[in-house]
Each structure stands twice: as C-alpha cells, then as structure tokens.
C-alpha positions in Angstrom: 0.0 0.0 0.0 1.5 3.4 -0.9 0.7 6.8 0.4 -2.0 7.5 -2.2 -3.9 4.4 -1.0 -4.2 5.6 2.6 -7.3 7.4 3.8 -7.2 11.1 3.8 -6.3 12.6 7.2 -8.0 15.9 6.7 -10.3 17.3 9.4 -12.7 18.2 6.6 -13.1 14.7 5.5 -15.7 13.4 8.0 -17.9 16.5 7.8 -21.5 16.4 6.8 -20.9 18.6 3.7 -18.1 16.3 2.5 -20.2 13.2 2.9 -23.2 14.9 1.2 -20.9 15.8 -1.7 -19.7 12.1 -1.9 -23.4 11.0 -1.8 -24.2 13.3 -4.7 -21.1 12.2 -6.6 -22.2 8.6 -6.3 -25.7 9.4 -7.6 -24.3 11.2 -10.7 -22.0 8.2 -11.4 -25.0 5.9 -10.9 -27.0 8.0 -13.3 -24.3 7.7 -15.9 -24.4 3.9 -15.5 -28.1 3.7 -15.8 -28.2 5.8 -19.0 -25.4 3.6 -20.4 -27.4 0.5 -19.7 -30.4 2.1 -21.4 -28.3 3.0 -24.4 -27.1 -0.6 -24.7 -30.6 -2.0 -24.2 -32.0 0.4 -26.8 -29.3 -0.8 -29.2 -30.3 -4.4 -28.6 -34.0 -3.5 -29.2 -33.2 -1.7 -32.4 -31.1 -4.6 -33.7 -33.9 -7.1 -32.8 -36.5 -5.0 -34.6 -34.6 -4.9 -37.8 -33.0 -1.5 -37.5 -29.4 -1.0 -38.5 -26.8 -1.2 -35.7 -23.1 -1.3 -36.1 -20.3 -3.0 -34.3 -19.1 0.4 -33.2 -22.4 1.1 -31.4 -22.2 -2.3 -29.6 -18.6 -2.0 -28.5 -18.8 1.6 -27.5 -22.0 1.0 -25.5 -20.5 -2.0 -23.8 -17.2 -0.3 -22.9 -19.0 2.8 -21.5 -21.3 0.6 -19.5 -18.4 -1.4 -18.2 -16.7 1.8 -17.0 -19.7 2.6 -14.8 -19.0 0.1 -11.9 -15.3 1.0 -12.0 -16.2 4.7 -11.6 -18.7 3.9 -8.9 -16.2 1.8 -7.0 -13.7 4.7 -7.2 -16.4 7.0 -5.8 -17.0 4.6 -2.9 -13.3 4.3 -2.2 -12.8 8.0 -2.5 -15.7 8.5 0.0 -13.7 6.3 2.4 -10.7 8.6 2.0 -8.6 6.9 -0.7 -6.8 9.8 -2.5 -5.8 7.7 -5.6 -9.4 6.8 -6.3 -10.5 10.4 -5.8 -7.9 11.6 -8.2 -8.7 8.9 -10.8 -12.4 9.7 -10.6 -11.9 13.4 -10.8 -9.8 13.0 -14.0 -12.2 10.5 -15.6 -15.3 12.6 -14.9 -13.7 15.4 -16.9 -12.1 13.4 -19.7 -14.9 10.9 -20.5 -17.7 13.5 -21.3 -15.3 15.3 -23.6 -14.4 12.1 -25.4 -18.1 11.0 -25.6 -19.3 14.2 -27.0 -16.3 14.6 -29.3 -16.9 11.2 -30.8 -20.6 12.0 -31.1 -19.8 15.1 -33.2 -18.1 13.0 -35.9 -20.6 13.1 -38.8 -22.0 9.7 -39.9 -20.3 7.7 -37.2 -23.5 6.8 -35.3 -27.2 7.6 -35.6 -28.5 10.8 -34.1 -30.6 8.9 -31.5 -27.5 7.0 -30.3 -25.3 10.1 -30.1 -28.1 11.9 -28.2 -28.4 9.1 -25.7 -24.6 9.0 -25.2 -24.7 12.7 -24.7 -27.2 12.3 -22.0 -24.9 9.8 -20.3 -22.2 12.4 -20.4 -24.4 14.8 -18.4 -24.1 12.5 -15.4 -20.3 12.6 -15.6 -20.3 16.3 -16.0 -22.3 16.6 -12.8 -19.9 14.3 -11.1 -16.9 16.3 -12.3 -18.4 19.6 -10.9 -18.8 17.9 -7.5 -15.4 16.1 -7.6 -13.6 19.3 -8.5 -15.6 21.5 -6.2 -14.2 23.2 -3.1 -15.8 20.7 -0.6 -14.0 17.6 -2.0 -10.8 19.5 -2.8 -10.7 20.5 0.9 -11.1 16.8 1.8 -8.0 15.9 -0.3 -5.6 18.8 0.0 -2.6 18.7 -2.3 -0.1 18.9 0.5 -1.1 15.7 2.2 
C-alpha cells in the first residue's frame, strides 16, 4: 500500500458537507451507469426489430457501461478517504464527457438517437466532475497531504 492508497487525514473529510458531496457524486456516477445501460438495451431492441446497428455502437456501448461500476467503485473508495481513487475519478469525470461528446460530433459515425443518448450519459459525468472538483471535496483531499 502506498501513500495514495491511505485514507485522507483531513479534518474536513468526515464533515456532513463532505459526505453529502460524496453522496451526490455517487448518484451522478450511478445516473451515468443507468443511462449507459439504457443505451445498450436500446441498441439491442433496435437490432432485434430490424433497424441498423453497427459494431461500433455495440462495442462503445459495452465499454462505456463497463466503466460505470469501475467509476462507482472509485467514488465509494474516495468517500472512504482513498486519495488515488478520488484523483482517478476526478480526472475520468472530466475526460470521458469530452471524449463521448467529441466522438458523437463526428458526422455519420452513429445515428442521431444514439449520439443523443450517449450525450445524456455524459451529463451524469459532468455533474460528477463539478462535484469532484468542487471546493468541498478538494478540501477533503488537500494537495499537500
């Protein structure tokens, strides 16, 4: 176990505001996961009803859904004070929405309905990023510790 795996020692960490922020963070990550599951299920329904789906849609939907429990686990571990998980989650919640939306903007890559649903999933991560990078959680994980 290295120093980034140890629980945060900040006096701010156990406060009600901090735990409320972590609770909201987990809800946003859960929202992202639910929307990803809906996207993949919709892709399956579209394929079963004879509409065109592509391998890209299936693979992307599966990968983004598979990331949801990883991100949620990081949120749980961060709420327990594990700095490395907080930092990982904070970075992923910024990078993933940019990547999701950026790929959705490539013309002809996927149908509009699919891009729209993926964009909605990115909203959950944007909310999580705002909370993760907000003053309450930054105070719980000060850079000098």
